[in-house]
DSSP file (Angstrom, degrees, kcal/mol; ACC not computed):
  #  RESIDUE AA STRUCTURE BP1 BP2  ACC     N-H-->O    O-->H-N    N-H-->O    O-->H-N    TCO  KAPPA ALPHA  PHI   PSI    X-CA   Y-CA   Z-CA
    1    1 A M    >         0   0    0      0, 0.0     3,-0.5     0, 0.0     4,-0.2   0.000 360.0 360.0 360.0 129.6    0.0    0.0    0.0
    2    2 A P  G >   +     0   0    0      0, 0.0     3,-0.9     0, 0.0     6,-0.2   0.758 360.0  64.6 -74.5 -21.6    1.5    3.3   -1.0
    3    3 A Q  G 3  S+     0   0    0      1,-0.2     5,-0.0     3,-0.0     0, 0.0   0.840 105.3  45.3 -67.7 -30.7    0.0    5.3    1.9
    4    4 A L  G <  S+     0   0    0     -3,-0.5     2,-0.4     4,-0.0    -1,-0.2   0.371  81.8 121.7 -95.1   5.1    2.0    3.3    4.4
    5    5 A D    X   -     0   0    0     -3,-0.9     3,-0.7    -4,-0.2     4,-0.4  -0.562  56.2-148.3 -72.3 127.3    5.2    3.5    2.5
    6    6 A K  T 3> S+     0   0    0     -2,-0.4     4,-0.5     1,-0.2     3,-0.5   0.687  90.9  66.9 -71.6 -19.6    7.8    5.2    4.7
    7    7 A V  T 34 S+     0   0    0      1,-0.2     4,-0.5     2,-0.1     3,-0.3   0.840 100.2  48.7 -71.6 -32.5    9.7    6.7    1.8
    8    8 A T  T <> S+     0   0    0     -3,-0.7     4,-2.4    -6,-0.2     5,-0.2   0.559  88.2  85.6 -87.1  -8.1    6.8    9.1    1.0
    9    9 A Y  H  > S+     0   0    0     -3,-0.5     4,-2.7    -4,-0.4     5,-0.2   0.926  89.2  49.3 -57.7 -46.0    6.2   10.3    4.6
   10   10 A L  H  X S+     0   0    0     -4,-0.5     4,-2.5    -3,-0.3    -1,-0.2   0.908 112.4  46.3 -64.3 -42.9    8.8   13.0    4.3
   11   11 A S  H  > S+     0   0    0     -4,-0.5     4,-2.5     2,-0.2     5,-0.2   0.892 113.8  49.2 -67.8 -39.3    7.5   14.4    1.0
   12   12 A Q  H  X S+     0   0    0     -4,-2.4     4,-2.1     2,-0.2    -2,-0.2   0.921 112.8  47.5 -65.9 -42.0    3.9   14.3    2.3
   13   13 A F  H  X S+     0   0    0     -4,-2.7     4,-2.6    -5,-0.2     5,-0.2   0.915 111.4  51.5 -63.5 -43.4    4.9   16.1    5.4
   14   14 A F  H  X S+     0   0    0     -4,-2.5     4,-2.9    -5,-0.2    -2,-0.2   0.939 112.2  44.7 -59.2 -49.3    6.9   18.7    3.4
   15   15 A W  H  X S+     0   0    0     -4,-2.5     4,-2.5     2,-0.2     5,-0.3   0.846 111.8  53.4 -68.5 -32.5    4.0   19.5    1.1
   16   16 A L  H  X S+     0   0    0     -4,-2.1     4,-2.4    -5,-0.2    -1,-0.2   0.948 113.2  42.4 -63.8 -48.3    1.6   19.6    4.0
   17   17 A V  H  X S+     0   0    0     -4,-2.6     4,-2.8     2,-0.2     5,-0.3   0.906 113.8  53.0 -65.4 -41.7    3.8   22.1    5.9
   18   18 A F  H  X S+     0   0    0     -4,-2.9     4,-2.5    -5,-0.2     5,-0.2   0.948 113.9  40.8 -59.1 -51.5    4.4   24.1    2.7
   19   19 A F  H  X S+     0   0    0     -4,-2.5     4,-2.6     2,-0.2     5,-0.2   0.874 114.9  52.5 -67.5 -37.5    0.7   24.5    1.8
   20   20 A F  H  X S+     0   0    0     -4,-2.4     4,-2.5    -5,-0.3    -2,-0.2   0.961 114.3  41.0 -63.2 -49.4   -0.2   25.1    5.4
   21   21 A F  H  X S+     0   0    0     -4,-2.8     4,-2.8     2,-0.2     5,-0.2   0.867 114.8  51.5 -68.7 -35.4    2.4   27.9    5.8
   22   22 A S  H  X S+     0   0    0     -4,-2.5     4,-2.5    -5,-0.3     5,-0.2   0.923 112.8  45.9 -66.1 -41.8    1.7   29.4    2.4
   23   23 A F  H  X S+     0   0    0     -4,-2.6     4,-2.6    -5,-0.2    -2,-0.2   0.905 113.1  51.1 -64.1 -40.4   -2.0   29.4    3.2
   24   24 A Y  H  X S+     0   0    0     -4,-2.5     4,-2.7    -5,-0.2    -2,-0.2   0.913 111.8  46.4 -63.1 -43.9   -1.2   31.0    6.6
   25   25 A L  H  X S+     0   0    0     -4,-2.8     4,-2.8     2,-0.2     5,-0.3   0.907 112.7  49.0 -66.6 -42.5    0.9   33.7    5.0
   26   26 A I  H  X>S+     0   0    0     -4,-2.5     4,-2.3     2,-0.2     5,-1.1   0.935 115.0  45.2 -62.0 -44.6   -1.6   34.5    2.3
   27   27 A L  I  <>S+     0   0    0     -4,-2.6     5,-2.7    -5,-0.2    -2,-0.2   0.912 115.7  46.9 -63.8 -43.0   -4.3   34.7    5.0
   28   28 A L  I  <5S+     0   0    0     -4,-2.7    -2,-0.2    -5,-0.2    -1,-0.2   0.869 119.6  37.7 -68.0 -38.7   -2.1   36.7    7.3
   29   29 A K  I  <5S+     0   0    0     -4,-2.8    -2,-0.2    -5,-0.2    -1,-0.2   0.771 132.5  14.7 -88.7 -28.0   -0.9   39.2    4.7
   30   30 A T  I  X5S+     0   0    0     -4,-2.3     4,-1.0    -5,-0.3    -3,-0.2   0.815 125.4  37.8-115.5 -51.3   -4.0   39.7    2.5
   31   31 A M  I  ><S+     0   0    0     -5,-1.1     4,-2.2     1,-0.2     5,-0.2   0.926 111.6  52.5 -77.4 -44.9   -7.2   38.5    4.1
   32   32 A L  H  ><S+     0   0    0     -5,-2.7     4,-2.7     1,-0.2     5,-0.2   0.887 107.0  51.8 -64.0 -41.1   -6.8   39.4    7.7
   33   33 A P  H  > S+     0   0    0      0, 0.0     4,-2.5     0, 0.0    -1,-0.2   0.901 110.8  49.8 -62.1 -36.8   -5.9   43.1    7.2
   34   34 A K  H  X S+     0   0    0     -4,-1.0     4,-2.3     2,-0.2    -2,-0.2   0.923 112.1  47.2 -65.4 -42.7   -9.0   43.5    5.0
   35   35 A I  H  X S+     0   0    0     -4,-2.2     4,-2.4     2,-0.2    -1,-0.2   0.907 112.0  50.7 -64.2 -41.6  -11.2   41.8    7.7
   36   36 A V  H  X S+     0   0    0     -4,-2.7     4,-2.4     2,-0.2    -2,-0.2   0.915 110.7  48.2 -64.0 -42.9   -9.6   44.0   10.4
   37   37 A T  H  X S+     0   0    0     -4,-2.5     4,-2.6     2,-0.2    -1,-0.2   0.900 111.2  51.0 -65.6 -38.9  -10.2   47.2    8.4
   38   38 A I  H  X S+     0   0    0     -4,-2.3     4,-2.4     1,-0.2    -2,-0.2   0.923 111.1  48.2 -62.9 -43.0  -13.9   46.2    7.7
   39   39 A L  H  X S+     0   0    0     -4,-2.4     4,-2.3     2,-0.2    -2,-0.2   0.886 111.8  49.6 -65.2 -38.9  -14.3   45.6   11.5
   40   40 A K  H  X S+     0   0    0     -4,-2.4     4,-2.6     2,-0.2    -2,-0.2   0.917 111.1  49.2 -65.3 -42.8  -12.8   48.9   12.3
   41   41 A I  H  X S+     0   0    0     -4,-2.6     4,-2.5     1,-0.2    -2,-0.2   0.919 111.2  50.0 -62.1 -43.1  -15.0   50.7    9.8
   42   42 A R  H  X S+     0   0    0     -4,-2.4     4,-2.7     2,-0.2    -1,-0.2   0.911 110.4  49.9 -61.4 -42.5  -18.1   48.9   11.2
   43   43 A K  H  X S+     0   0    0     -4,-2.3     4,-2.6     1,-0.2    -2,-0.2   0.916 111.0  49.0 -63.8 -42.6  -17.1   49.9   14.8
   44   44 A K  H  X S+     0   0    0     -4,-2.6     4,-2.5     2,-0.2    -2,-0.2   0.906 112.0  49.1 -63.1 -40.9  -16.7   53.6   13.7
   45   45 A K  H  X S+     0   0    0     -4,-2.5     4,-2.5     2,-0.2    -2,-0.2   0.922 111.8  48.3 -64.1 -43.6  -20.0   53.5   12.0
   46   46 A I  H  X S+     0   0    0     -4,-2.7     4,-2.5     2,-0.2    -2,-0.2   0.915 112.2  49.3 -63.7 -42.2  -21.7   52.0   15.0
   47   47 A D  H  X S+     0   0    0     -4,-2.6     4,-2.4     1,-0.2    -2,-0.2   0.908 111.9  48.2 -63.3 -41.2  -20.1   54.6   17.3
   48   48 A S  H  X S+     0   0    0     -4,-2.5     4,-2.4     2,-0.2    -2,-0.2   0.891 110.9  51.2 -67.2 -37.2  -21.1   57.5   15.0
   49   49 A I  H  X S+     0   0    0     -4,-2.5     4,-2.6     2,-0.2    -2,-0.2   0.922 110.8  48.6 -64.1 -42.9  -24.7   56.1   14.9
   50   50 A F  H  X S+     0   0    0     -4,-2.5     4,-2.4     2,-0.2    -2,-0.2   0.893 111.3  49.5 -64.9 -38.7  -24.8   55.9   18.7
   51   51 A S  H  X S+     0   0    0     -4,-2.4     4,-2.4     2,-0.2    -1,-0.2   0.903 111.8  48.9 -67.1 -38.7  -23.5   59.4   19.0
   52   52 A E  H  X S+     0   0    0     -4,-2.4     4,-2.7     2,-0.2    -2,-0.2   0.907 110.8  50.6 -64.3 -41.0  -26.1   60.7   16.5
   53   53 A I  H  X S+     0   0    0     -4,-2.6     4,-2.3     2,-0.2    -2,-0.2   0.921 110.5  49.6 -62.3 -42.5  -28.8   58.8   18.4
   54   54 A H  H  X S+     0   0    0     -4,-2.4     4,-2.1     2,-0.2    -2,-0.2   0.917 112.1  47.1 -62.6 -43.4  -27.6   60.4   21.6
   55   55 A S  H  X S+     0   0    0     -4,-2.4     4,-2.6     1,-0.2    -2,-0.2   0.889 111.6  51.4 -67.0 -37.1  -27.7   63.9   20.0
   56   56 A Y  H  X S+     0   0    0     -4,-2.7     4,-2.7     2,-0.2    -2,-0.2   0.874 108.5  51.5 -66.1 -36.2  -31.1   63.2   18.6
   57   57 A K  H  X S+     0   0    0     -4,-2.3     4,-2.4     2,-0.2    -2,-0.2   0.902 110.5  48.6 -67.3 -39.2  -32.4   62.2   22.1
   58   58 A K  H  X S+     0   0    0     -4,-2.1     4,-2.3     2,-0.2    -2,-0.2   0.934 113.1  47.6 -62.5 -45.1  -31.0   65.4   23.5
   59   59 A E  H  X S+     0   0    0     -4,-2.6     4,-2.6     1,-0.2    -2,-0.2   0.897 111.2  51.5 -62.8 -40.2  -32.6   67.4   20.8
   60   60 A E  H  X S+     0   0    0     -4,-2.7     4,-2.8     2,-0.2    -1,-0.2   0.915 109.7  48.7 -63.0 -43.1  -35.9   65.5   21.3
   61   61 A S  H  X S+     0   0    0     -4,-2.4     4,-2.4     2,-0.2    -2,-0.2   0.894 111.9  49.8 -65.6 -37.9  -35.8   66.3   25.0
   62   62 A N  H  X S+     0   0    0     -4,-2.3     4,-2.5     2,-0.2    -2,-0.2   0.922 112.1  47.9 -63.8 -43.5  -35.1   70.0   24.3
   63   63 A I  H  X S+     0   0    0     -4,-2.6     4,-2.8     2,-0.2    -2,-0.2   0.920 112.2  49.0 -63.7 -43.7  -38.0   70.1   21.8
   64   64 A L  H  X S+     0   0    0     -4,-2.8     4,-2.7     2,-0.2    -1,-0.2   0.897 111.5  48.7 -64.8 -39.7  -40.3   68.4   24.3
   65   65 A S  H  X S+     0   0    0     -4,-2.4     4,-2.4     2,-0.2    -1,-0.2   0.917 113.2  47.5 -66.8 -40.5  -39.4   70.8   27.1
   66   66 A N  H  X S+     0   0    0     -4,-2.5     4,-2.6     2,-0.2    -2,-0.2   0.910 112.7  49.9 -63.4 -41.6  -39.9   73.8   24.8
   67   67 A Y  H  X S+     0   0    0     -4,-2.8     4,-2.7     2,-0.2    -2,-0.2   0.923 110.9  48.9 -62.3 -45.0  -43.3   72.3   23.7
   68   68 A D  H  X S+     0   0    0     -4,-2.7     4,-2.4     2,-0.2    -2,-0.2   0.919 112.5  47.5 -62.6 -43.3  -44.3   71.8   27.3
   69   69 A S  H  X S+     0   0    0     -4,-2.4     4,-2.4     2,-0.2    -2,-0.2   0.917 113.7  47.6 -65.8 -41.5  -43.4   75.3   28.2
   70   70 A L  H  X S+     0   0    0     -4,-2.6     4,-2.7     2,-0.2    -2,-0.2   0.902 112.5  49.6 -64.4 -40.3  -45.2   76.8   25.2
   71   71 A L  H  X S+     0   0    0     -4,-2.7     4,-2.4    -5,-0.2    -2,-0.2   0.897 110.8  49.8 -65.3 -39.9  -48.2   74.7   25.9
   72   72 A K  H  X S+     0   0    0     -4,-2.4     4,-2.3     2,-0.2    -2,-0.2   0.928 112.9  46.6 -63.9 -45.2  -48.2   75.8   29.6
   73   73 A V  H  X S+     0   0    0     -4,-2.4     4,-2.6     1,-0.2    -2,-0.2   0.920 113.1  48.9 -63.5 -44.1  -48.0   79.5   28.5
   74   74 A S  H  X S+     0   0    0     -4,-2.7     4,-2.6     1,-0.2    -1,-0.2   0.890 111.1  50.0 -66.2 -37.9  -50.7   79.1   25.9
   75   75 A F  H  X S+     0   0    0     -4,-2.4     4,-2.4     2,-0.2    -1,-0.2   0.911 112.0  47.7 -65.6 -40.7  -53.0   77.4   28.4
   76   76 A S  H  X S+     0   0    0     -4,-2.3     4,-2.5     2,-0.2    -2,-0.2   0.913 113.8  47.3 -67.0 -40.3  -52.5   80.1   31.0
   77   77 A K  H  X S+     0   0    0     -4,-2.6     4,-2.5     2,-0.2    -2,-0.2   0.913 113.3  47.9 -66.3 -41.5  -53.0   82.9   28.5
   78   78 A S  H  X S+     0   0    0     -4,-2.6     4,-2.4     2,-0.2    -2,-0.2   0.891 111.9  50.5 -67.4 -37.1  -56.2   81.2   27.1
   79   79 A K  H  X S+     0   0    0     -4,-2.4     4,-2.7     2,-0.2    -2,-0.2   0.930 111.9  47.1 -63.8 -44.9  -57.5   80.7   30.7
   80   80 A S  H  X S+     0   0    0     -4,-2.5     4,-2.5     1,-0.2    -2,-0.2   0.897 113.0  48.7 -65.5 -38.4  -56.9   84.3   31.5
   81   81 A S  H  X S+     0   0    0     -4,-2.5     4,-2.5     2,-0.2    -1,-0.2   0.888 112.3  48.6 -68.8 -36.9  -58.5   85.5   28.3
   82   82 A I  H  X S+     0   0    0     -4,-2.4     4,-2.5     2,-0.2    -2,-0.2   0.916 112.3  48.9 -66.8 -42.0  -61.5   83.2   29.0
   83   83 A D  H  X S+     0   0    0     -4,-2.7     4,-2.6     2,-0.2     5,-0.2   0.919 112.3  48.6 -61.7 -43.3  -61.8   84.5   32.5
   84   84 A T  H  X S+     0   0    0     -4,-2.5     4,-2.7     1,-0.2     5,-0.2   0.924 112.1  48.3 -62.5 -44.7  -61.6   88.1   31.3
   85   85 A A  H  X S+     0   0    0     -4,-2.5     4,-2.3     1,-0.2    -1,-0.2   0.893 111.9  50.0 -64.0 -39.1  -64.2   87.5   28.7
   86   86 A A  H  X S+     0   0    0     -4,-2.5     4,-2.5     2,-0.2    -2,-0.2   0.924 112.9  45.1 -66.9 -43.6  -66.5   85.8   31.2
   87   87 A T  H  X S+     0   0    0     -4,-2.6     4,-2.6     2,-0.2    -2,-0.2   0.920 114.5  48.3 -67.4 -41.8  -66.2   88.7   33.8
   88   88 A E  H  X S+     0   0    0     -4,-2.7     4,-2.3    -5,-0.2    -1,-0.2   0.891 112.3  50.4 -63.5 -38.2  -66.7   91.3   31.1
   89   89 A G  H  X S+     0   0    0     -4,-2.3     4,-2.7    -5,-0.2    -2,-0.2   0.917 111.1  47.8 -65.3 -43.4  -69.7   89.4   29.8
   90   90 A N  H  X S+     0   0    0     -4,-2.5     4,-2.8     2,-0.2    -2,-0.2   0.919 112.4  49.4 -63.4 -42.8  -71.2   89.2   33.3
   91   91 A N  H  X S+     0   0    0     -4,-2.6     4,-2.6     2,-0.2    -2,-0.2   0.907 112.0  48.9 -61.9 -41.2  -70.6   92.9   33.9
   92   92 A W  H  X S+     0   0    0     -4,-2.3     4,-2.5     2,-0.2     5,-0.2   0.925 112.4  47.5 -64.8 -44.8  -72.2   93.7   30.6
   93   93 A V  H  X S+     0   0    0     -4,-2.7     4,-2.5     2,-0.2    -2,-0.2   0.927 113.4  48.2 -63.0 -44.2  -75.2   91.6   31.3
   94   94 A N  H  X S+     0   0    0     -4,-2.8     4,-2.4     2,-0.2    -2,-0.2   0.922 112.7  47.4 -63.4 -43.4  -75.6   93.0   34.8
   95   95 A S  H  X S+     0   0    0     -4,-2.6     4,-2.4     1,-0.2    -1,-0.2   0.904 113.8  47.8 -66.0 -39.4  -75.4   96.6   33.6
   96   96 A N  H  X S+     0   0    0     -4,-2.5     4,-2.5     2,-0.2    -1,-0.2   0.875 111.1  51.4 -68.5 -36.5  -77.8   96.0   30.7
   97   97 A L  H  X S+     0   0    0     -4,-2.5     4,-3.0    -5,-0.2     5,-0.2   0.920 110.3  49.2 -64.5 -42.6  -80.2   94.3   33.1
   98   98 A D  H  X S+     0   0    0     -4,-2.4     4,-2.5     2,-0.2     5,-0.2   0.946 114.1  44.1 -61.7 -48.1  -80.0   97.2   35.5
   99   99 A T  H  X S+     0   0    0     -4,-2.4     4,-2.5     2,-0.2     5,-0.4   0.887 114.7  50.2 -65.5 -37.0  -80.7   99.8   32.7
  100  100 A L  H  X>S+     0   0    0     -4,-2.5     5,-2.0     2,-0.2     4,-1.4   0.920 112.9  46.0 -66.4 -43.8  -83.5   97.6   31.3
  101  101 A N  H  <5S+     0   0    0     -4,-3.0    -2,-0.2     3,-0.2    -1,-0.2   0.887 116.4  45.5 -66.2 -37.6  -85.1   97.2   34.7
  102  102 A K  H  <5S+     0   0    0     -4,-2.5    -2,-0.2    -5,-0.2    -1,-0.2   0.889 126.5  25.8 -73.7 -38.7  -84.8  100.9   35.4
  103  103 A K  H  <5S+     0   0    0     -4,-2.5     4,-0.3    -5,-0.2    -3,-0.2   0.938 131.7  24.5 -92.4 -55.4  -86.0  102.2   32.1
  104  104 A S  T  <5S+     0   0    0     -4,-1.4     4,-0.3    -5,-0.4     3,-0.3   0.890 128.7  33.6 -85.8 -39.4  -88.2   99.7   30.4
  105  105 A F  S  ><S+     0   0    0     -5,-2.0     4,-2.8     1,-0.2     5,-0.2   0.228  83.1 102.5-105.8  15.5  -89.7   97.7   33.2
  106  106 A S  H  > S+     0   0    0     -6,-0.2     4,-2.2     2,-0.2    -1,-0.2   0.923  88.0  44.1 -65.4 -42.6  -89.9  100.2   36.0
  107  107 A N  H  > S+     0   0    0     -3,-0.3     4,-2.5    -4,-0.3     5,-0.2   0.918 115.2  48.7 -66.4 -43.0  -93.7  100.6   35.5
  108  108 A A  H  > S+     0   0    0     -4,-0.3     4,-2.3     1,-0.2    -2,-0.2   0.903 112.2  48.5 -65.3 -40.2  -94.2   96.9   35.2
  109  109 A N  H  X S+     0   0    0     -4,-2.8     4,-2.6     2,-0.2    -1,-0.2   0.909 111.2  50.4 -65.2 -41.4  -92.2   96.2   38.3
  110  110 A Q  H  X S+     0   0    0     -4,-2.2     4,-2.2    -5,-0.2    -2,-0.2   0.920 112.1  47.0 -63.4 -43.7  -94.1   98.9   40.2
  111  111 A Q  H  X S+     0   0    0     -4,-2.5     4,-2.5     2,-0.2    -1,-0.2   0.887 111.6  51.6 -65.0 -39.0  -97.5   97.4   39.2
  112  112 A Y  H  X S+     0   0    0     -4,-2.3     4,-2.3     2,-0.2    -2,-0.2   0.938 111.3  46.4 -63.5 -47.1  -96.3   93.9   40.1
  113  113 A L  H  X S+     0   0    0     -4,-2.6     4,-2.2     1,-0.2    -2,-0.2   0.883 112.7  51.0 -64.2 -37.7  -95.2   95.0   43.6
  114  114 A T  H  X S+     0   0    0     -4,-2.2     4,-2.6    -5,-0.2    -1,-0.2   0.915 110.1  49.0 -65.2 -42.8  -98.5   96.9   44.1
  115  115 A S  H  X S+     0   0    0     -4,-2.5     4,-2.4     2,-0.2    -2,-0.2   0.893 111.0  49.6 -66.4 -38.4 -100.5   93.9   43.1
  116  116 A I  H  X S+     0   0    0     -4,-2.3     4,-2.3     2,-0.2    -1,-0.2   0.907 111.5  50.1 -64.5 -40.6  -98.5   91.6   45.4
  117  117 A Y  H  X S+     0   0    0     -4,-2.2     4,-2.0     2,-0.2    -2,-0.2   0.920 111.2  48.1 -63.2 -43.7  -99.1   94.2   48.2
  118  118 A N  H  X S+     0   0    0     -4,-2.6     4,-2.3     2,-0.2    -2,-0.2   0.891 110.4  51.6 -65.5 -39.5 -102.8   94.3   47.5
  119  119 A L  H  X S+     0   0    0     -4,-2.4     4,-2.4     1,-0.2    -1,-0.2   0.912 108.7  51.5 -63.1 -41.5 -103.0   90.5   47.4
  120  120 A G  H  X S+     0   0    0     -4,-2.3     4,-2.1     1,-0.2    -2,-0.2   0.899 109.4  50.2 -61.2 -40.6 -101.3   90.3   50.8
  121  121 A K  H  X S+     0   0    0     -4,-2.0     4,-2.6     2,-0.2    -2,-0.2   0.911 110.4  49.7 -63.0 -43.6 -103.8   92.8   52.2
  122  122 A E  H  X S+     0   0    0     -4,-2.3     4,-2.6     1,-0.2    -2,-0.2   0.896 110.4  50.1 -64.3 -40.5 -106.7   90.8   50.9
  123  123 A Q  H  X S+     0   0    0     -4,-2.4     4,-2.2     2,-0.2    -1,-0.2   0.893 111.1  48.8 -66.5 -38.4 -105.3   87.6   52.4
  124  124 A I  H  X S+     0   0    0     -4,-2.1     4,-2.0     2,-0.2    -2,-0.2   0.923 113.1  47.4 -65.6 -43.5 -104.8   89.3   55.8
  125  125 A A  H  X S+     0   0    0     -4,-2.6     4,-2.1     1,-0.2    -2,-0.2   0.902 111.1  51.7 -63.9 -39.8 -108.4   90.6   55.7
  126  126 A F  H  X S+     0   0    0     -4,-2.6     4,-2.3     1,-0.2    -1,-0.2   0.888 108.8  50.7 -64.5 -39.9 -109.7   87.2   54.7
  127  127 A K  H  X S+     0   0    0     -4,-2.2     4,-1.9     2,-0.2    -1,-0.2   0.879 109.8  50.4 -65.4 -38.2 -107.9   85.6   57.6
  128  128 A K  H  X S+     0   0    0     -4,-2.0     4,-1.9     2,-0.2    -2,-0.2   0.892 110.5  49.6 -66.1 -39.8 -109.4   88.2   60.0
  129  129 A V  H  X S+     0   0    0     -4,-2.1     4,-1.7     1,-0.2    -2,-0.2   0.913 111.0  49.3 -65.9 -41.7 -112.8   87.5   58.6
  130  130 A N  H  < S+     0   0    0     -4,-2.3    -1,-0.2     1,-0.2    -2,-0.2   0.849 110.0  51.6 -66.2 -33.9 -112.3   83.7   59.0
  131  131 A Q  H  < S+     0   0    0     -4,-1.9    -1,-0.2     1,-0.2    -2,-0.2   0.870 108.6  51.4 -71.4 -35.5 -111.1   84.2   62.6
  132  132 A L  H  <        0   0    0     -4,-1.9    -2,-0.2     1,-0.3    -1,-0.2   0.847 360.0 360.0 -70.1 -33.6 -114.2   86.3   63.4
  133  133 A L     <        0   0    0     -4,-1.7    -1,-0.3    -5,-0.1    -2,-0.2   0.464 360.0 360.0 -79.1 360.0 -116.5   83.7   62.1
């Protein structure tokens, strides 16, 4: 059997070592530097992406705080304007009611009060009559 022939051991060993070291050198000199540069580039890209994400999160928090402050100011201004409008409306209604009651309904109010007074008198007289009977 030629595999077990002792004469060929040395040549097989030589070629094994030769191909192994040649493959190792090729890998060491050409492939590994390319892989290392690719890994470094990837690491730099990932770091830059993380720094951009961090800056975007800071910007987002600034925007949200500005939004919250603007919303708070706008709510306070709208509340104050609504309160002002409500008080002015109430004052206007009250002043118009007073002028309306004094000018237009003064006679009607006087007649109403007189009629209530007369009804009260009649009821008192009626009660006295009922007590006498």
